[in-house]
N, C-alpha and C positions, 0 to 999 in steps of 0.2 A: 047577593050569592054570601054564602059564609065558605071560607077556606076549602073548609071540607067539600063543600059541591064544586069548588071551582078545579077543584084535585080531581074530582068525579069526574069533571067533564075535560079533564086533558089538560086544564093551563097547570104552569107552574106558577110556584107561589112562595115570595121570600119577603124578609122583615129585616130591618137593619136597627138596630138601640137609635144610631145616630139621627136616625130622619124624624126625628121627635121633638118638637121645640122645649120638651121639656127636659131634654139630658144634652140639648146642644145648640148652640146659637150661632154656629160660624158655618155661613152658606157652604164656602168653599168645602168646606169639612162635612156635610153633611151630601152634597153631591157627590164627593171622591167617596163616600160610605155605600151608595146607594149605588156607581159603578164597580166600585169592588167585588160587589155579592151579586152585582149582573155578570160581570166577568165569571164568576166563581159559577155561576147557574149553570152559561155558557159551555164551558170546559166539560162540566158535567155531562149534563144534557142536550147540546148542542146546540145553533141558532136560534134563536125568537123572533118570532114575526113582529111582535110589538109590545111594548111596555104600558101597562098603565097605572097609576100611578092611585091610592086611596088612604084616605087618611081622617080621620077628626080632633076637631080641635086644632092641638098642636100641631098634628100631624097633618091637617090639611094645608097649615100656613106653610112647611116646610113643602109639600107637593107645586103648590103655586107658587112660590118664589126659585125650586130649580126649577121649576120649568120655567119661567121667567127668566131667570141668570141663565143657564144654559139649555139653549132651544135643541131639541131632537134626541136628548135624555128619553123625556116619556111622549111617547104617542095619543096616549089620554090620559086623564083627569077625572075618579070619580070621588067628590070629596065632599066631607057631611059636615056639617056642625060646624061651617068657618065664617070667618070674620065679614063682615061687608068692604074692609079698608084694606082686606089682603086683593 
């Protein structure tokens, strides 16, 4: 599903540049970046039911790392082009 399709169905969509392995390799900073973006979304639009992470390649690695290191940030992952050792 594209971001436009997700928005059309009532989902909120957000992205952070630091949630990509190509830009940043610090897991704490990656998780903090996500939490700050999520907090901003909640302040602007209200509570969210769940957070689903998605990413490809370096983005999928970050999604897996953050979900593993900080349980509860994500309620689901839709990763693609991931690596088996992640």
